[in-house]
C-alpha positions as CSV (number, residue, x, y, z in Angstrom):
1,M,-31.8,-23.9,-3.0
2,A,-30.9,-20.3,-4.0
3,R,-28.4,-19.1,-6.6
4,I,-26.1,-16.5,-5.0
5,A,-23.7,-14.4,-6.9
6,L,-20.6,-13.1,-5.1
7,E,-18.7,-10.1,-6.6
8,A,-15.0,-10.6,-5.7
9,R,-13.0,-8.0,-7.5
10,S,-11.6,-7.1,-4.1
11,L,-9.1,-10.0,-4.5
12,S,-7.2,-7.6,-6.7
13,L,-7.0,-4.9,-4.0
14,P,-4.6,-4.7,-1.0
15,G,-5.4,-4.6,2.6
16,G,-8.4,-5.4,4.8
17,V,-11.0,-5.5,2.0
18,R,-9.1,-8.3,0.2
19,T,-8.8,-10.2,3.5
20,Y,-12.5,-9.8,4.2
21,T,-13.4,-11.1,0.7
22,L,-11.1,-14.1,1.0
23,E,-12.1,-15.1,4.5
24,V,-15.8,-14.7,4.1
25,I,-16.2,-16.3,0.8
26,R,-14.1,-19.3,1.8
27,R,-16.3,-19.9,4.8
28,L,-19.6,-19.1,3.0
29,V,-19.1,-21.8,0.3
30,R,-17.8,-24.3,2.9
31,D,-20.6,-23.8,5.5
32,D,-23.6,-23.2,3.2
33,T,-24.1,-26.4,1.3
34,R,-27.7,-25.7,0.4
35,D,-27.1,-22.9,-2.0
36,E,-25.3,-22.6,-5.3
37,F,-22.6,-20.0,-5.4
38,H,-21.3,-18.1,-8.4
39,V,-18.1,-16.1,-7.9
40,F,-17.2,-13.2,-10.3
41,L,-13.5,-12.5,-10.6
42,D,-11.7,-9.8,-12.5
43,S,-8.7,-11.9,-13.4
44,A,-8.1,-15.5,-14.4
45,K,-5.2,-15.6,-11.9
46,F,-7.7,-16.0,-9.1
47,R,-9.3,-19.1,-10.5
48,G,-9.4,-22.0,-8.0
49,T,-9.3,-19.6,-5.0
50,F,-12.7,-21.0,-3.8
51,P,-13.2,-24.7,-4.5
52,G,-16.8,-25.8,-5.1
53,V,-18.1,-22.6,-6.7
54,V,-19.0,-21.7,-10.3
55,E,-16.3,-19.2,-11.4
56,H,-16.9,-16.4,-13.9
57,V,-13.9,-14.3,-15.1
58,V,-14.8,-10.8,-16.2
59,P,-11.5,-9.1,-17.1
60,V,-11.2,-5.6,-15.9
61,G,-8.3,-4.8,-18.2
62,H,-6.6,-1.6,-17.0
63,P,-7.3,-0.3,-13.4
64,S,-8.5,2.9,-15.0
65,L,-11.5,1.0,-16.4
66,R,-12.8,-0.3,-13.1
67,L,-15.8,2.0,-13.2
68,I,-16.8,0.5,-16.6
69,W,-16.4,-3.0,-15.0
70,D,-18.7,-2.0,-12.1
71,A,-21.3,-0.3,-14.2
72,C,-21.3,-2.4,-17.4
73,S,-19.1,-5.5,-17.6
74,L,-20.2,-7.0,-14.3
75,P,-24.0,-6.3,-14.7
76,V,-23.9,-8.0,-18.1
77,A,-22.2,-11.1,-16.7
78,L,-24.6,-11.2,-13.7
79,K,-27.6,-11.1,-16.0
80,R,-26.6,-14.4,-17.6
81,V,-26.6,-16.1,-14.3
82,H,-30.1,-15.2,-13.1
83,A,-29.0,-15.0,-9.5
84,D,-31.6,-14.9,-6.7
85,L,-29.3,-12.6,-4.7
86,V,-26.0,-10.7,-5.5
87,H,-23.5,-9.8,-2.8
88,Y,-21.1,-7.0,-3.8
89,F,-18.0,-7.3,-1.5
90,K,-17.1,-3.7,-2.4
91,P,-19.4,-0.9,-3.6
92,A,-19.7,-2.0,-7.2
93,A,-23.5,-1.9,-7.7
94,A,-25.2,-0.6,-10.8
95,P,-28.4,1.4,-10.4
96,W,-30.4,-0.8,-12.9
97,Q,-29.9,-4.1,-11.1
98,K,-33.1,-6.0,-10.6
99,S,-32.2,-8.9,-8.2
100,L,-32.0,-8.8,-4.4
101,S,-28.7,-7.3,-3.5
102,V,-26.3,-6.9,-0.6
103,V,-23.3,-4.6,-0.6
104,T,-20.5,-4.4,1.9
105,I,-19.5,-0.8,2.6
106,H,-16.5,-1.0,5.0
107,D,-16.4,2.8,5.5
108,I,-16.9,6.1,3.8
109,I,-13.4,7.4,4.5
110,P,-13.1,8.8,0.9
111,I,-16.0,11.1,1.8
112,L,-14.8,12.0,5.3
113,F,-11.2,12.5,4.4
114,P,-11.0,13.5,0.7
115,D,-7.6,15.0,1.1
116,A,-6.2,11.7,2.1
117,Q,-7.2,10.1,-1.2
118,T,-5.7,10.3,-4.7
119,R,-7.6,12.4,-7.2
120,I,-8.8,9.2,-9.0
121,Q,-9.9,7.6,-5.8
122,R,-11.9,10.7,-4.8
123,W,-13.7,10.8,-8.1
124,Y,-14.4,7.0,-8.1
125,W,-15.7,6.8,-4.6
126,R,-17.9,9.9,-4.8
127,L,-19.8,8.1,-7.5
128,Q,-19.8,4.6,-6.2
129,L,-20.4,4.9,-2.5
130,P,-23.8,6.8,-2.6
131,L,-24.9,4.8,-5.6
132,A,-24.3,1.5,-3.8
133,A,-25.8,2.7,-0.5
134,R,-29.0,3.8,-2.2
135,S,-29.5,1.1,-4.9
136,C,-28.8,-2.1,-3.0
137,T,-31.5,-3.9,-1.0
138,H,-29.3,-4.2,2.1
139,I,-26.0,-2.9,3.4
140,L,-23.4,-4.8,5.4
141,T,-20.8,-2.8,7.3
142,V,-18.1,-3.6,9.7
143,S,-18.6,-1.3,12.7
144,E,-21.2,0.8,14.4
145,A,-19.1,3.8,13.6
146,S,-19.3,3.1,9.9
147,K,-23.1,2.4,10.2
148,R,-23.6,5.9,11.7
149,D,-21.5,7.5,8.9
150,I,-23.5,5.7,6.2
151,M,-26.8,6.7,7.8
152,N,-25.8,10.3,8.2
153,H,-24.2,10.9,4.9
154,F,-26.5,8.9,2.6
155,Q,-29.8,9.1,4.5
156,V,-30.1,5.3,4.8
157,P,-32.5,4.1,7.5
158,P,-30.9,1.9,10.2
159,E,-33.0,-1.2,9.3
160,R,-31.2,-1.4,6.0
161,I,-27.8,-1.8,7.6
162,T,-26.4,-4.8,9.4
163,V,-23.1,-4.6,11.3
164,T,-20.9,-7.6,10.8
165,P,-17.6,-7.0,12.6
166,L,-14.5,-8.6,11.1
167,G,-12.6,-11.6,12.4
168,I,-9.0,-12.7,12.5
169,G,-7.5,-15.7,10.9
170,E,-6.3,-18.7,13.0
171,R,-2.7,-18.0,12.1
172,F,-2.7,-14.9,14.2
173,R,-1.6,-16.3,17.6
174,P,1.6,-15.9,19.7
175,A,4.5,-17.2,17.7
176,Q,7.0,-19.7,18.9
177,E,10.4,-18.3,19.9
178,Q,12.1,-20.0,17.0
179,E,9.8,-18.2,14.6
180,I,10.4,-14.9,16.3
181,R,14.1,-15.4,16.0
182,R,13.8,-16.3,12.3
183,V,11.8,-13.2,11.6
184,R,14.2,-11.0,13.5
185,S,17.0,-12.4,11.5
186,T,15.2,-12.2,8.2
187,Y,14.3,-8.5,8.6
188,R,17.4,-7.6,10.7
189,L,15.4,-6.4,13.7
190,P,16.8,-5.4,17.1
191,Q,15.6,-7.0,20.3
192,H,13.2,-4.2,21.3
193,I,10.7,-2.8,18.8
194,V,7.5,-0.8,18.6
195,L,5.6,-1.9,15.5
196,H,3.2,-0.3,13.1
197,V,1.6,-2.2,10.2
198,G,-0.2,-0.5,7.3
199,T,0.2,1.4,4.1
200,I,2.0,4.7,4.4
201,Q,-0.6,7.3,3.6
202,P,-1.9,10.4,5.3
203,R,-4.8,8.7,7.1
204,K,-2.5,6.5,9.0
205,N,-1.1,9.5,10.9
206,L,2.5,8.2,10.8
207,A,4.2,11.6,10.9
208,R,2.7,12.2,14.3
209,L,3.6,8.7,15.4
210,L,7.3,9.4,14.5
211,R,7.3,12.8,16.3
212,A,5.7,11.1,19.4
213,F,8.4,8.4,19.2
214,A,11.1,11.1,19.0
215,R,9.7,12.6,22.3
216,V,10.4,9.5,24.3
217,S,13.3,8.0,22.3
218,A,15.8,9.0,25.0
219,D,13.8,7.1,27.6
220,I,13.3,3.7,25.9
221,P,15.7,1.5,23.9
222,H,13.3,0.7,21.2
223,T,13.3,0.9,17.4
224,L,10.1,2.0,15.6
225,V,9.4,-0.5,12.8
226,I,6.8,0.6,10.2
227,A,5.8,-2.4,8.0
228,G,3.8,-1.3,4.9
229,K,4.1,-0.2,1.4
230,W,4.7,3.4,0.5
231,G,1.4,4.8,-0.6
232,W,1.1,8.5,-1.4
233,R,1.7,11.9,0.2
234,F,4.3,10.6,2.5
235,E,6.7,13.5,2.5
236,D,5.9,14.5,6.1
237,V,6.7,10.9,7.1
238,K,10.1,11.0,5.6
239,S,10.7,14.4,7.1
240,A,9.7,13.2,10.6
241,A,11.9,10.1,10.2
242,S,14.9,12.3,9.5
243,D,14.9,13.7,13.0
244,P,18.4,13.2,14.4
245,R,17.1,11.8,17.6
246,I,15.5,8.8,15.8
247,R,17.1,8.7,12.4
248,S,19.0,5.5,13.2
249,R,16.1,4.0,15.2
250,V,13.4,3.9,12.5
251,R,13.0,1.0,10.1
252,F,10.7,0.9,7.1
253,L,9.8,-2.6,5.9
254,S,8.0,-2.1,2.6
255,T,7.6,-5.8,1.9
256,V,6.7,-8.3,4.6
257,R,5.5,-11.8,3.7
258,G,2.0,-12.6,5.0
259,E,3.3,-15.7,6.7
260,D,5.8,-13.6,8.7
261,L,3.2,-11.3,10.1
262,P,2.2,-13.3,13.2
263,A,5.9,-13.6,14.3
264,L,6.5,-9.9,13.5
265,Y,3.6,-8.9,15.7
266,S,4.9,-11.3,18.4
267,A,8.4,-9.9,18.2
268,A,7.1,-6.4,19.2
269,D,6.9,-5.0,22.7
270,A,4.1,-2.8,21.6
271,F,1.9,-2.1,18.6
272,A,1.1,1.6,17.7
273,F,-1.8,2.4,15.4
274,P,-2.8,6.1,15.7
275,S,-5.0,6.1,12.6
276,L,-7.2,9.1,12.0
277,S,-10.1,6.9,10.8
278,E,-10.8,3.2,10.2
279,G,-13.9,1.4,9.0
280,F,-12.7,-1.4,11.3
281,G,-8.9,-1.7,11.6
282,L,-7.7,-5.3,11.6
283,P,-4.0,-4.7,12.5
284,P,-4.6,-3.8,16.2
285,L,-6.8,-6.9,16.6
286,E,-4.2,-9.1,14.9
287,A,-1.5,-7.7,17.2
288,M,-3.7,-8.4,20.3
289,A,-4.2,-12.0,19.0
290,C,-0.5,-12.4,18.9
291,G,0.0,-11.2,22.5
292,T,1.2,-7.7,21.7
293,P,-0.2,-4.8,23.7
294,V,-1.7,-2.0,21.6
295,V,-1.8,1.8,21.6
296,T,-4.4,3.1,19.2
297,S,-6.9,5.9,18.5
298,A,-9.9,6.8,20.6
299,T,-11.8,7.7,17.4
300,S,-13.9,6.1,14.6
301,S,-14.3,2.3,14.9
302,L,-11.1,1.6,16.9
303,P,-12.6,1.7,20.4
304,E,-15.0,-1.0,19.2
305,V,-12.2,-3.1,17.7
306,V,-10.1,-3.2,20.9
307,G,-12.6,-2.6,23.6
308,S,-11.1,-1.6,26.9
309,H,-8.1,-3.8,26.4
310,A,-5.7,-1.2,24.8
311,L,-4.5,2.3,25.5
312,L,-6.6,4.8,23.7
313,V,-5.4,8.3,22.8
314,H,-6.6,11.1,20.6
315,P,-4.7,10.6,17.3
316,E,-3.7,14.2,17.0
317,D,-2.3,14.5,20.6
318,E,1.4,13.7,20.1
319,E,2.2,14.1,23.8
320,A,-0.5,11.6,24.8
321,L,0.7,9.2,22.1
322,A,4.3,9.5,23.3
323,T,3.3,8.9,27.0
324,A,1.2,5.9,26.0
325,M,4.0,4.3,24.1
326,K,6.5,4.8,26.9
327,S,4.0,3.5,29.5
328,I,3.2,0.3,27.6
329,V,6.9,-0.7,27.2
330,T,8.2,0.4,30.7
331,D,5.3,-0.5,33.0
332,R,5.5,-4.3,33.2
333,D,2.2,-4.7,35.1
334,L,0.4,-2.6,32.5
335,H,2.1,-4.5,29.7
336,E,1.1,-7.9,31.1
337,R,-2.5,-6.9,31.8
338,L,-3.0,-5.6,28.3
339,R,-1.3,-8.7,26.8
340,L,-3.6,-11.1,28.6
341,E,-6.7,-9.1,28.1
342,G,-5.9,-8.6,24.4
343,L,-5.4,-12.4,23.9
344,S,-8.8,-13.1,25.5
345,W,-10.6,-10.4,23.6
346,A,-9.2,-11.4,20.2
347,R,-10.3,-15.0,20.6
348,R,-13.9,-13.8,20.5
349,C,-13.4,-12.1,17.1
350,T,-13.8,-14.9,14.5
351,W,-14.6,-15.0,10.8
352,E,-17.2,-17.7,11.7
353,K,-19.3,-15.0,13.4
354,T,-19.0,-12.7,10.4
355,V,-20.2,-15.5,8.1
356,Q,-23.0,-16.6,10.3
357,Q,-24.4,-13.1,10.3
358,T,-23.9,-12.7,6.6
359,L,-25.8,-15.9,6.0
360,A,-28.6,-14.7,8.3
361,V,-29.0,-11.6,6.1
362,Y,-29.1,-13.6,2.9
363,Q,-31.7,-16.0,4.3
364,A,-33.9,-13.2,5.6
365,L,-33.8,-11.4,2.3
366,L,-34.5,-14.5,0.3
367,A,-37.4,-15.4,2.5
368,G,-38.9,-12.0,2.0
369,A,-38.7,-11.2,5.7
370,P,-39.7,-7.6,6.6
371,T,-36.6,-7.2,8.7
372,V,-33.1,-8.6,8.8
373,P,-30.6,-8.9,11.7
374,M,-29.1,-5.6,12.4
375,T,-26.1,-6.6,14.5
376,V,-24.0,-9.6,15.4
377,N,-25.0,-11.4,18.5
378,A,-22.2,-11.5,21.1
């Protein structure tokens, strides 16, 4: 039996990293009954999230102190446990760690797109990303695109990186009609919508999405619904949304309950996700699992995420994005083909696969194997 420490400060973060941490740890502690798991939390409010583990609360205090937590507070707490292996679910590794270690680096977007980050984020990730990449025994990442970026920017050999694509939860499936009606009523949505889900920030490319929507607004009856919190540097988004052609046909939903997301996806005629860069990009896959055809970017990891079962466009080509949106909601044969293909594709993308590959890496490292699995088996 091995003693495995799991760093889970990502529970305090929004978005896909939090989802990954929740879904993977839940299944790890459920499926691996041989090993002893210790989970390290940054707040007592997360106690009880993972039944059957030994919990350690290491308060982070103020968010501005998170680097101190990563470099000092967490290593001190880990030392008391004497773990055989530590898994950092975000780049939080200290250079003086002695145990075997695995770190999940979802992407290096803060390095690739520094202008899309806040100043504090740029400073934090410029320190933590290269440190984690170089000091941990092995790296997990979520796409081949992210693996290439890590190798190229941090000079990490490929054998030190395993790709473990993300999965989608069982709740993401086509919603019943009564659930769709309830969500339409709750959020006061019209019958025909094109949906986007994600934090409003520069990397999500929403100003171009709005301008592309304006190009075809006279040809389709749809409302563009953007579900996500306002992040930063969104002035261009507000400006594009004020276009007289679409001013009354754009809805911003800054708060959507998690349990409503499957029905919201199901209510849409199309899902548009023209992100400039993603380490993985869960929303397009979630939309596909709910039976909604997808338009997304032909860059970074997104072609891996959706395969050949979505319309792919260059994210900076507004005309191509506009044409794709119009085609997907007006061409019924195309719409139905992408709907069926997307459902079939999404069913293959499970958290169980992610966890199986993660456990395989643990076991190889603990056994002292010279190599570990480098990708997920299809």
